[in-house]
Each structure stands twice: as structure tokens, then as C-alpha cells.
Backbone as a chain_set.jsonl record, in Angstrom:
{"seq": "MVYVVNGKSPTGPNPGFFYSYGPPTHRSGMGSNQYNPQLTKAGLQCFPRPGALQLRTLTAQVAANNRFSYTASDHDRAVMAAVRRGVRHVIFIIKENRTYDQILGDLEIGNGDTDLAEFGEALTPNQHNLARNFVTLDNFYDTAEVSNDGWPWTTSGGRPT", "coords": {"N": [[-56.335, 18.187, 10.98], [-57.955, 15.179, 12.06], [-57.313, 11.782, 11.846], [-58.779, 8.654, 11.831], [-58.435, 5.258, 12.043], [-60.128, 2.218, 11.912], [-60.89, -1.186, 12.738], [-63.392, -2.177, 12.373], [-65.964, -1.23, 10.967], [-69.372, -0.269, 10.059], [-71.165, -3.008, 8.581], [-70.946, -4.152, 5.167], [-72.964, -4.035, 2.099], [-75.802, -6.234, 2.043], [-77.401, -7.865, 0.129], [-78.806, -10.287, -0.116], [-79.927, -10.624, 2.347], [-78.761, -12.303, 4.32], [-78.331, -13.701, 7.452], [-77.769, -15.662, 9.288], [-76.53, -18.946, 10.115], [-78.476, -20.936, 10.224], [-80.955, -23.613, 9.868], [-80.255, -26.657, 7.973], [-81.738, -26.323, 5.591], [-81.906, -23.644, 5.259], [-80.828, -20.715, 3.564], [-77.645, -19.817, 4.005], [-75.68, -18.095, 3.083], [-72.96, -18.358, 3.297], [-71.218, -19.407, 1.294], [-71.268, -17.427, -0.623], [-70.006, -15.253, 0.404], [-71.665, -13.565, 1.877], [-72.44, -13.74, 4.487], [-72.898, -12.211, 7.636], [-70.443, -11.688, 9.327], [-68.55, -11.878, 7.287], [-68.928, -9.612, 5.889], [-67.935, -7.489, 7.287], [-66.143, -4.525, 7.45], [-63.116, -2.564, 7.396], [-62.474, 0.811, 8.462], [-62.044, 4.32, 7.688], [-61.954, 7.395, 9.132], [-62.144, 10.903, 8.937], [-61.793, 14.12, 10.339], [-62.112, 17.572, 11.29], [-59.798, 18.737, 13.721], [-60.961, 19.257, 16.965], [-61.334, 22.378, 18.719], [-60.073, 23.641, 21.903], [-62.26, 24.358, 23.638], [-64.44, 23.117, 22.345], [-63.559, 20.479, 22.478], [-63.609, 20.029, 25.256], [-66.391, 20.23, 25.637], [-67.34, 18.103, 24.009], [-66.065, 15.946, 25.292], [-67.3, 16.049, 27.802], [-69.877, 15.403, 26.989], [-69.568, 12.736, 26.102], [-68.847, 11.564, 28.561], [-71.247, 11.957, 29.974], [-73.038, 10.487, 28.332], [-72.026, 7.916, 28.718], [-72.478, 7.601, 31.335], [-70.512, 8.171, 33.208], [-70.373, 10.145, 35.067], [-72.329, 9.656, 36.896], [-73.938, 9.726, 40.007], [-75.054, 7.97, 42.694], [-78.178, 8.465, 44.285], [-79.492, 9.039, 47.643], [-81.884, 7.68, 47.767], [-81.563, 5.791, 45.66], [-79.443, 4.285, 46.744], [-80.728, 3.227, 49.012], [-82.722, 1.641, 47.841], [-81.163, -0.256, 46.443], [-79.839, -1.435, 48.609], [-81.978, -2.705, 49.868], [-82.656, -4.536, 47.86], [-80.327, -6.098, 47.807], [-80.496, -7.26, 50.332], [-82.744, -8.882, 49.999], [-82.413, -10.572, 47.771], [-81.234, -13.712, 47.11], [-80.184, -15.531, 45.265], [-79.17, -15.453, 41.863], [-80.017, -16.51, 38.732], [-78.709, -16.827, 35.629], [-79.427, -17.131, 32.345], [-78.148, -17.783, 29.221], [-78.874, -17.803, 25.867], [-77.185, -19.132, 23.377], [-75.747, -18.046, 20.26], [-77.957, -17.207, 18.712], [-80.324, -14.752, 17.629], [-82.614, -12.615, 19.407], [-85.041, -12.424, 17.98], [-84.886, -14.675, 16.287], [-85.366, -16.834, 17.975], [-87.392, -16.022, 19.867], [-89.093, -14.433, 18.415], [-91.736, -14.979, 17.842], [-93.032, -14.79, 20.228], [-95.702, -13.779, 22.337], [-95.429, -11.595, 23.989], [-93.28, -8.741, 24.395], [-90.954, -7.294, 22.012], [-90.783, -8.631, 19.488], [-90.159, -9.935, 16.141], [-92.152, -11.646, 14.138], [-91.672, -12.522, 11.549], [-88.995, -13.088, 11.502], [-88.622, -15.263, 13.094], [-87.065, -18.155, 13.312], [-86.75, -20.422, 14.832], [-89.158, -21.046, 16.375], [-91.783, -21.342, 18.907], [-92.644, -24.031, 18.64], [-90.277, -25.413, 18.284], [-88.706, -24.532, 20.367], [-89.803, -24.796, 23.093], [-89.049, -24.688, 25.826], [-87.435, -22.362, 26.1], [-89.343, -20.439, 25.46], [-91.15, -20.783, 27.565], [-89.542, -20.047, 29.763], [-89.131, -17.342, 29.08], [-91.702, -16.326, 29.347], [-92.169, -16.596, 32.062], [-90.151, -15.335, 33.428], [-87.837, -12.586, 33.304], [-87.794, -10.86, 30.168], [-85.557, -9.996, 27.82], [-85.863, -8.027, 25.434], [-85.1, -5.749, 24.065], [-82.342, -5.166, 24.033], [-79.562, -3.783, 22.847], [-76.559, -4.234, 21.112], [-73.64, -3.689, 19.464], [-72.527, -5.985, 17.243], [-71.161, -8.601, 15.265], [-70.892, -11.273, 15.538], [-71.523, -13.871, 17.967], [-69.482, -14.01, 19.866], [-68.655, -11.376, 20.184], [-70.591, -10.349, 21.84], [-70.315, -11.615, 24.289], [-68.625, -10.338, 26.325], [-70.388, -8.278, 27.08], [-72.52, -9.643, 28.222], [-71.438, -11.249, 30.234], [-69.88, -9.686, 31.869], [-71.272, -8.014, 33.474], [-71.82, -8.338, 36.171], [-70.556, -8.072, 39.552], [-68.008, -9.134, 41.796], [-68.869, -10.285, 45.065]], "CA": [[-57.294, 17.11, 10.784], [-57.767, 13.948, 12.828], [-57.587, 10.602, 11.029], [-59.034, 7.498, 12.696], [-58.589, 3.991, 11.331], [-60.648, 1.181, 12.798], [-60.998, -2.498, 12.112], [-64.75, -2.682, 12.429], [-66.983, -0.253, 10.609], [-70.621, -0.962, 9.726], [-71.022, -4.025, 7.548], [-71.248, -3.76, 3.799], [-74.286, -4.414, 1.607], [-76.21, -7.613, 2.26], [-78.603, -7.919, -0.705], [-79.57, -11.517, 0.09], [-80.388, -10.596, 3.728], [-78.279, -13.478, 5.03], [-77.977, -13.286, 8.794], [-77.471, -16.764, 10.193], [-76.272, -20.243, 9.503], [-79.806, -21.516, 10.096], [-81.022, -25.064, 9.649], [-79.667, -27.033, 6.682], [-82.519, -25.854, 4.44], [-81.855, -22.178, 5.218], [-79.697, -20.173, 2.806], [-76.802, -19.128, 4.982], [-74.853, -17.077, 2.453], [-71.542, -18.566, 3.562], [-70.462, -19.608, 0.066], [-71.255, -16.219, -1.46], [-69.419, -14.175, 1.212], [-72.715, -12.65, 2.288], [-72.739, -13.902, 5.903], [-72.593, -10.947, 8.282], [-69.028, -11.44, 9.646], [-67.768, -11.741, 6.067], [-69.186, -8.286, 5.347], [-67.329, -6.485, 8.143], [-65.11, -3.753, 6.753], [-62.364, -1.576, 8.158], [-62.933, 2.153, 8.105], [-61.19, 5.489, 7.884], [-62.716, 8.617, 9.351], [-61.325, 12.094, 9.117], [-62.584, 15.268, 10.744], [-61.266, 18.649, 11.813], [-59.463, 18.634, 15.136], [-61.751, 20.241, 17.717], [-60.617, 23.328, 19.566], [-60.066, 23.303, 23.327], [-63.615, 24.46, 24.191], [-65.258, 22.057, 21.753], [-63.08, 19.196, 23.01], [-64.178, 19.912, 26.607], [-67.828, 19.975, 25.489], [-67.518, 16.739, 23.489], [-65.652, 15.017, 26.343], [-68.375, 16.043, 28.803], [-71.012, 14.68, 26.413], [-69.239, 11.305, 26.157], [-68.937, 11.154, 29.965], [-72.675, 11.89, 30.31], [-73.622, 9.367, 27.593], [-71.555, 6.668, 29.316], [-72.847, 7.659, 32.757], [-69.313, 8.213, 34.04], [-70.542, 11.143, 36.115], [-73.503, 9.304, 37.683], [-73.773, 9.572, 41.444], [-76.287, 7.397, 43.251], [-78.849, 9.266, 45.305], [-79.807, 8.291, 48.858], [-82.984, 6.768, 47.419], [-80.96, 4.69, 44.891], [-78.685, 3.439, 47.668], [-81.689, 2.507, 49.861], [-83.354, 0.605, 47.013], [-80.187, -1.314, 46.191], [-79.601, -2.144, 49.87], [-83.128, -3.596, 50.058], [-82.521, -5.621, 46.885], [-79.24, -6.973, 48.257], [-80.97, -8.042, 51.479], [-83.804, -9.806, 49.614], [-82.043, -11.485, 46.689], [-80.248, -14.693, 47.561], [-79.56, -16.185, 44.115], [-79.511, -14.99, 40.529], [-79.717, -17.504, 37.698], [-78.596, -16.094, 34.37], [-79.426, -18.087, 31.242], [-77.811, -17.174, 27.938], [-79.119, -18.664, 24.707], [-76.049, -18.82, 22.512], [-75.701, -18.087, 18.796], [-79.203, -16.849, 18.034], [-80.863, -13.458, 18.012], [-83.902, -12.655, 20.108], [-86.116, -12.692, 17.017], [-84.793, -16.029, 15.745], [-85.954, -17.769, 18.934], [-88.589, -15.515, 20.537], [-89.83, -13.496, 17.57], [-93.156, -15.326, 17.841], [-93.562, -14.66, 21.585], [-96.8, -12.815, 22.361], [-94.995, -10.403, 24.715], [-91.992, -8.259, 23.91], [-90.871, -6.565, 20.748], [-90.231, -9.562, 18.516], [-90.608, -9.896, 14.75], [-92.53, -13.016, 13.784], [-91.082, -12.882, 10.259], [-87.614, -13.514, 11.713], [-88.604, -16.413, 14.002], [-86.653, -19.389, 12.64], [-86.863, -21.524, 15.781], [-90.254, -20.593, 17.226], [-92.193, -22.106, 20.078], [-92.723, -25.464, 18.359], [-88.927, -25.976, 18.411], [-88.031, -24.045, 21.574], [-90.821, -24.563, 24.13], [-88.447, -24.337, 27.117], [-87.038, -20.954, 26.076], [-90.567, -19.641, 25.497], [-91.682, -20.862, 28.923], [-88.691, -19.198, 30.597], [-89.378, -15.94, 28.736], [-93.008, -15.937, 29.876], [-92.191, -16.635, 33.521], [-89.083, -14.529, 33.993], [-87.585, -11.374, 32.523], [-87.553, -11.022, 28.734], [-84.715, -8.877, 27.376], [-86.162, -7.935, 24.01], [-84.587, -4.518, 23.471], [-80.96, -4.951, 24.448], [-78.82, -3.643, 21.603], [-75.113, -4.265, 21.274], [-73.076, -3.817, 18.133], [-71.72, -7.188, 17.105], [-71.423, -9.427, 14.093], [-70.9, -12.668, 15.963], [-71.868, -13.992, 19.387], [-68.319, -13.749, 20.707], [-68.607, -9.949, 20.485], [-71.54, -10.046, 22.901], [-69.999, -12.255, 25.561], [-68.229, -9.398, 27.388], [-71.558, -7.532, 27.54], [-73.403, -10.471, 29.041], [-70.764, -11.892, 31.364], [-69.11, -8.731, 32.673], [-72.184, -7.084, 34.14], [-71.844, -8.517, 37.622], [-69.321, -7.768, 40.279], [-67.855, -10.083, 42.902], [-69.344, -9.775, 46.364]], "C": [[-56.932, 15.93, 11.684], [-58.158, 12.794, 11.91], [-57.696, 9.388, 11.959], [-59.244, 6.276, 11.81], [-59.128, 2.979, 12.337], [-60.792, -0.114, 12.019], [-62.415, -3.014, 12.036], [-65.743, -1.553, 12.202], [-68.284, -0.989, 10.334], [-70.415, -1.932, 8.56], [-71.403, -3.475, 6.183], [-72.637, -4.199, 3.382], [-74.556, -5.903, 1.812], [-77.493, -7.853, 1.457], [-79.429, -9.184, -0.524], [-80.152, -11.633, 1.481], [-80.03, -11.892, 4.449], [-77.85, -13.031, 6.42], [-77.704, -14.431, 9.74], [-77.098, -18.005, 9.405], [-77.604, -20.926, 9.242], [-79.769, -23.017, 9.93], [-80.507, -25.397, 8.254], [-80.438, -26.524, 5.467], [-82.46, -24.342, 4.28], [-80.652, -21.723, 4.394], [-78.835, -19.355, 3.746], [-75.96, -18.027, 4.362], [-73.368, -17.292, 2.626], [-70.729, -18.666, 2.269], [-70.344, -18.364, -0.789], [-70.647, -15.017, -0.751], [-70.448, -13.125, 1.602], [-73.106, -12.821, 3.748], [-72.183, -12.688, 6.645], [-71.117, -10.748, 8.643], [-68.144, -11.294, 8.413], [-67.915, -10.348, 5.461], [-68.548, -7.168, 6.163], [-66.164, -5.822, 7.419], [-64.335, -2.886, 7.742], [-62.843, -0.197, 7.713], [-61.885, 3.206, 8.361], [-62.11, 6.685, 8.031], [-61.745, 9.767, 9.449], [-62.252, 13.261, 9.433], [-61.646, 16.335, 11.292], [-61.008, 18.453, 13.309], [-60.26, 19.684, 15.906], [-60.846, 21.169, 18.512], [-60.771, 22.942, 21.024], [-61.471, 23.328, 23.929], [-64.51, 23.349, 23.653], [-64.844, 20.686, 22.281], [-63.612, 18.973, 24.423], [-65.663, 19.57, 26.538], [-68.082, 18.551, 25.017], [-67.141, 15.69, 24.535], [-66.719, 14.919, 27.422], [-69.589, 15.274, 28.285], [-70.776, 13.174, 26.436], [-69.359, 10.794, 27.591], [-70.4, 11.03, 30.395], [-73.331, 10.7, 29.619], [-73.252, 8.024, 28.219], [-71.804, 6.598, 30.817], [-71.623, 7.627, 33.679], [-69.505, 9.156, 35.225], [-71.731, 10.838, 37.02], [-73.135, 9.141, 39.162], [-75.1, 9.064, 41.993], [-76.858, 8.318, 44.323], [-79.061, 8.415, 46.555], [-80.911, 7.274, 48.573], [-82.442, 5.557, 46.643], [-80.213, 3.722, 45.815], [-79.619, 2.624, 48.565], [-82.36, 1.373, 49.091], [-82.389, -0.553, 46.798], [-79.861, -2.09, 47.467], [-80.74, -3.121, 50.138], [-83.06, -4.779, 49.099], [-81.449, -6.601, 47.353], [-79.65, -7.826, 49.461], [-81.948, -9.132, 51.042], [-83.422, -10.838, 48.565], [-80.953, -12.425, 47.188], [-79.493, -15.307, 46.39], [-80.037, -15.51, 42.833], [-79.087, -16.083, 39.557], [-79.791, -16.784, 36.368], [-78.453, -17.105, 33.244], [-79.153, -17.338, 29.95], [-78.096, -18.197, 26.848], [-78.104, -18.263, 23.649], [-76.38, -18.918, 21.026], [-77.017, -17.843, 18.08], [-79.64, -15.475, 18.501], [-82.173, -13.661, 18.756], [-85.007, -13.068, 19.142], [-86.063, -14.105, 16.457], [-85.461, -17.046, 16.671], [-87.31, -17.268, 19.426], [-89.371, -14.502, 19.709], [-91.322, -13.756, 17.555], [-93.791, -15.232, 19.229], [-94.604, -13.548, 21.628], [-96.487, -11.562, 23.171], [-93.667, -9.957, 24.123], [-92.1, -7.629, 22.534], [-90.234, -7.45, 19.684], [-90.818, -9.369, 17.133], [-90.884, -11.33, 14.314], [-91.928, -13.46, 12.461], [-89.654, -13.409, 10.4], [-87.507, -14.742, 12.616], [-88.293, -17.683, 13.216], [-86.892, -20.61, 13.522], [-87.916, -21.149, 16.814], [-90.62, -21.58, 18.311], [-92.275, -23.607, 19.833], [-91.37, -26.145, 18.544], [-88.245, -25.597, 19.717], [-89.044, -23.788, 22.7], [-90.225, -24.16, 25.478], [-88.049, -22.87, 27.171], [-88.267, -20.049, 26.143], [-91.175, -19.638, 26.901], [-90.862, -19.997, 29.882], [-88.976, -17.718, 30.348], [-90.718, -15.459, 29.286], [-92.999, -15.815, 31.398], [-91.117, -15.798, 34.198], [-88.893, -13.303, 33.1], [-87.322, -11.724, 31.059], [-86.789, -9.791, 28.255], [-84.83, -8.741, 25.863], [-85.605, -6.685, 23.343], [-83.2, -4.185, 24.004], [-80.125, -4.933, 23.183], [-77.326, -3.533, 21.887], [-74.537, -4.529, 19.888], [-72.164, -5.027, 18.071], [-72.096, -7.9, 15.817], [-71.546, -10.895, 14.465], [-71.118, -12.716, 17.473], [-70.683, -13.692, 20.298], [-68.199, -12.269, 21.062], [-69.528, -9.588, 21.645], [-71.203, -10.635, 24.251], [-69.524, -11.274, 26.623], [-69.415, -8.599, 27.935], [-72.402, -8.36, 28.495], [-72.727, -11.029, 30.283], [-70.014, -10.922, 32.256], [-69.988, -7.779, 33.469], [-72.18, -7.192, 35.652], [-70.545, -8.086, 38.264], [-69.21, -8.755, 41.427], [-68.338, -9.46, 44.204], [-68.341, -10.054, 47.443]], "O": [[-55.767, 15.715, 12.022], [-59.211, 12.829, 11.273], [-56.807, 9.137, 12.773], [-60.116, 6.264, 10.941], [-58.647, 2.892, 13.466], [-60.812, -0.118, 10.788], [-62.631, -4.17, 11.674], [-66.291, -0.995, 13.152], [-68.307, -2.219, 10.371], [-69.593, -1.696, 7.674], [-72.095, -2.463, 6.071], [-73.411, -4.683, 4.209], [-73.641, -6.724, 1.76], [-78.562, -8.026, 2.044], [-80.638, -9.163, -0.755], [-80.807, -12.628, 1.789], [-80.874, -12.506, 5.103], [-77.082, -12.078, 6.551], [-77.426, -14.188, 10.915], [-77.322, -18.096, 8.198], [-77.832, -21.442, 8.148], [-78.7, -23.623, 9.86], [-80.341, -24.496, 7.432], [-79.841, -26.315, 4.411], [-82.917, -23.812, 3.268], [-79.568, -22.293, 4.519], [-79.261, -18.305, 4.228], [-75.559, -17.101, 5.068], [-72.576, -16.481, 2.146], [-69.659, -18.067, 2.167], [-69.421, -18.251, -1.596], [-70.752, -13.891, -1.236], [-70.139, -11.934, 1.652], [-74.007, -12.129, 4.223], [-71.106, -12.196, 6.307], [-70.565, -9.706, 8.29], [-67.095, -10.653, 8.481], [-67.114, -9.95, 4.615], [-68.616, -6.005, 5.763], [-65.308, -6.497, 6.847], [-64.851, -2.523, 8.799], [-63.537, -0.067, 6.705], [-60.959, 3.011, 9.148], [-62.942, 6.955, 7.165], [-60.647, 9.621, 9.985], [-63.344, 13.378, 8.876], [-60.526, 16.039, 11.706], [-61.899, 18.052, 14.057], [-60.243, 20.862, 15.551], [-59.746, 20.798, 18.92], [-61.517, 22.018, 21.348], [-61.839, 22.409, 24.66], [-65.248, 22.717, 24.408], [-65.696, 19.826, 22.505], [-64.021, 17.863, 24.762], [-66.143, 18.721, 27.289], [-68.945, 17.863, 25.561], [-67.812, 14.664, 24.656], [-67.012, 13.826, 27.906], [-70.255, 14.574, 29.048], [-71.688, 12.412, 26.756], [-69.907, 9.716, 27.821], [-70.753, 10.091, 31.109], [-74.102, 9.974, 30.247], [-74.067, 7.102, 28.246], [-71.388, 5.65, 31.483], [-71.695, 7.115, 34.797], [-68.872, 8.984, 36.267], [-72.108, 11.679, 37.835], [-72.144, 8.496, 39.504], [-76.146, 9.675, 41.772], [-76.132, 8.872, 45.149], [-78.834, 7.206, 46.529], [-80.878, 6.15, 49.073], [-82.819, 4.421, 46.934], [-80.335, 2.504, 45.687], [-79.34, 1.459, 48.851], [-82.545, 0.278, 49.621], [-82.77, -1.713, 46.957], [-79.628, -3.297, 47.402], [-80.5, -4.243, 50.586], [-83.373, -5.905, 49.484], [-81.654, -7.813, 47.295], [-79.211, -8.968, 49.599], [-81.98, -10.202, 51.65], [-84.059, -11.887, 48.482], [-79.89, -11.989, 47.63], [-78.297, -15.577, 46.497], [-81.178, -15.055, 42.745], [-77.938, -16.524, 39.563], [-80.818, -16.201, 36.023], [-77.475, -17.85, 33.192], [-79.843, -16.372, 29.625], [-77.612, -19.327, 26.906], [-78.174, -17.166, 23.096], [-77.177, -19.753, 20.598], [-77.165, -18.249, 16.927], [-79.362, -15.076, 19.632], [-82.758, -14.744, 18.732], [-85.811, -13.95, 19.444], [-87.112, -14.684, 16.176], [-86.056, -18.014, 16.199], [-88.284, -18.02, 19.403], [-90.221, -13.79, 20.244], [-92.102, -12.844, 17.281], [-94.966, -15.559, 19.39], [-94.411, -12.492, 21.025], [-97.2, -10.565, 23.058], [-93.007, -10.725, 23.423], [-93.186, -7.46, 21.98], [-89.253, -7.058, 19.053], [-91.85, -8.717, 16.971], [-89.961, -12.126, 14.142], [-91.693, -14.652, 12.262], [-89.159, -14.102, 9.511], [-86.4, -15.214, 12.876], [-89.164, -18.222, 12.532], [-87.199, -21.695, 13.027], [-87.602, -20.957, 17.988], [-89.882, -22.522, 18.601], [-91.999, -24.387, 20.745], [-91.31, -27.316, 18.917], [-87.302, -26.268, 20.137], [-89.127, -22.668, 23.205], [-90.83, -23.37, 26.203], [-88.294, -22.199, 28.174], [-88.24, -19.012, 26.805], [-91.658, -18.606, 27.369], [-91.427, -19.293, 30.72], [-89.053, -16.931, 31.291], [-90.847, -14.292, 29.655], [-93.746, -15.013, 31.959], [-91.169, -15.576, 35.408], [-89.724, -13.032, 32.233], [-86.71, -12.746, 30.751], [-87.314, -8.678, 28.283], [-84.009, -9.267, 25.112], [-85.651, -6.595, 22.117], [-82.929, -3.045, 24.382], [-79.991, -5.958, 22.513], [-76.902, -2.82, 22.796], [-74.917, -5.494, 19.225], [-71.148, -5.087, 18.764], [-73.229, -7.8, 15.347], [-72.224, -11.664, 13.785], [-70.922, -11.72, 18.169], [-70.871, -13.169, 21.396], [-67.691, -11.936, 22.132], [-69.27, -8.618, 22.358], [-71.749, -10.201, 25.265], [-69.99, -11.366, 27.759], [-69.446, -8.277, 29.123], [-72.939, -7.833, 29.47], [-73.394, -11.259, 31.292], [-69.548, -11.321, 33.324], [-69.486, -6.833, 34.075], [-72.507, -6.226, 36.341], [-69.565, -7.776, 37.586], [-70.229, -9.17, 41.979], [-68.224, -8.252, 44.409], [-68.565, -9.7, 48.6]]}, "num_chains": 1, "name": "protein.A"}
């Protein structure tokens, strides 16, 4: 058997559906230990040790899922060369400490949930204007309980030139 202990399994029950600090009138759940980071649990998994053939198959699947075996085609290289010649500057704006739905859930484009919009267009007109005029990343999923968990995903995507 293989036993795996981790420090971050899926969160526990959240019956009050507390998910943010929110404005002062919003129930944050902090006092009742229902705020998402307070619900994070450690975990223990156990499973039979795979045989040599199964381990090779599972390893190949992980490599494919993570695109470790990806090789750019000539077409991919030509497209990226054209992009590199044409793009002079990239401006990357990160809105900290809020989910997409909390800010842009009421945006008419994208996959937002209006029921979750706490700080809609009336409070965030600049963010809404940026989202309408530039790219809107509405379906980027990353497992995290707090914003600090997402920083490596957002800031490590580039490479020095």
C-alpha cells in the first residue's frame, strides 16, 4: 500500500456559504470558523502500490496532462515568432483579493454569476471598462483558499527575454 499525507485537502463543510470578508455588512464567517481558509483540512490517502506497467501508464498520463511531452510544431513556432515581432509591451493587471464573480459577475460578457457579484459595476466601473476593452479571464481555475496561493500562477507565467 502507498500512504500519502498532505496538508491541504478539499475544504470541509461550509453550511453558511461564507467565502469572503466582504464589506462590513456582509457576514464573513470569521468568528464562526466558517471562512474558507479556516476550513482547510489535512488529508490521508491510501491506495495499492501500482505495478511496473501501471506505474509507466500513470506516469505517461501525468506527463500528457501536464503537457511535459509537448513539442511545438513549425506552425506554432511561426505564429509565436510573428507575435514576438509585433508585441512591444504587455500590461498585466491583477485585481487582488476578490474572485471573478465578486467583481465581474454582473458583466454582460463572460461566464459570471450575478448572484455572487458583491462589488458590481456601480462600485468598480474601471475594472468593468478594462474587462470590456481587453481580455477577460473568466474561466481560469486554480485550487486555492487565499489569494497568496494564486500569486505563483499569475506572476510566474512569463519568462525573461
